[in-house]
C-alpha positions as semicolon CSV with decimal commas, in nm:
position;residue;x (nm);y (nm);z (nm)
1;M;8,526;7,101;4,708
2;I;8,606;7,434;4,546
3;K;8,380;7,738;4,570
4;L;8,279;7,911;4,249
5;T;8,031;8,175;4,135
6;R;7,769;8,133;3,863
7;L;7,717;8,413;3,610
8;N;7,405;8,520;3,805
9;G;7,620;8,578;4,117
10;K;7,512;8,268;4,312
11;E;7,787;8,066;4,473
12;F;7,820;7,690;4,434
13;S;8,067;7,419;4,530
14;L;8,216;7,170;4,292
15;N;8,410;6,852;4,366
16;A;8,748;6,916;4,203
17;L;8,818;6,543;4,172
18;Y;8,563;6,523;3,889
19;I;8,695;6,816;3,683
20;E;8,823;6,708;3,343
21;T;8,879;7,043;3,169
22;V;8,871;7,415;3,246
23;E;8,845;7,643;2,942
24;S;8,783;8,010;2,865
25;F;8,536;8,090;2,585
26;P;8,568;8,383;2,718
27;D;8,352;8,267;3,012
28;T;8,520;8,000;3,220
29;T;8,362;7,666;3,135
30;I;8,432;7,365;3,356
31;T;8,362;7,017;3,219
32;L;8,333;6,724;3,457
33;T;8,425;6,364;3,381
34;N;8,054;6,282;3,341
35;G;8,014;6,550;3,071
36;H;7,826;6,806;3,281
37;K;7,938;7,163;3,218
38;Y;7,941;7,461;3,454
39;V;8,012;7,826;3,372
40;A;8,182;8,036;3,639
41;L;8,276;8,401;3,689
42;E;8,624;8,305;3,812
43;S;8,906;8,301;3,557
44;R;9,062;7,978;3,436
45;E;9,373;8,065;3,639
46;E;9,168;8,119;3,957
47;V;8,993;7,785;3,910
48;A;9,327;7,610;3,849
49;S;9,466;7,767;4,166
50;Q;9,167;7,648;4,369
51;I;9,203;7,297;4,226
52;A;9,573;7,288;4,321
53;Q;9,490;7,408;4,675
54;F;9,218;7,142;4,702
55;Y;9,460;6,867;4,590
56;K;9,721;6,987;4,841
57;G;9,457;6,995;5,114
58;I;9,363;6,631;5,059
59;H;9,727;6,532;5,005
60;I;9,688;6,402;4,651
61;L;10,001;6,588;4,545
62;S;10,200;6,450;4,839
63;N;10,226;6,107;4,669
64;P;10,545;6,106;4,457
65;H;10,398;5,850;4,216
66;L;10,105;6,082;4,136
67;R;10,349;6,367;4,079
68;G;10,529;6,152;3,821
69;E;10,840;6,090;4,029
70;E;10,994;5,745;4,004
71;H;11,162;5,737;4,345
72;E;11,099;5,931;4,662
73;E;11,419;6,087;4,796
């Protein structure tokens, strides 16, 4: 889960595994794989950083096949 802030200042958590897109309109809009949209105060870069940290924390990025590498050295 990543922690974000709504435009009204309330914090919420979002499961990063279901994030499909993160866009700036200029507000940061996060679209999930089910089509639900959330708007957050954090910048697109901050959200991307949190997603990367989440993936590292659950070891998704530790699998060389998911990183696009053919062979593990």
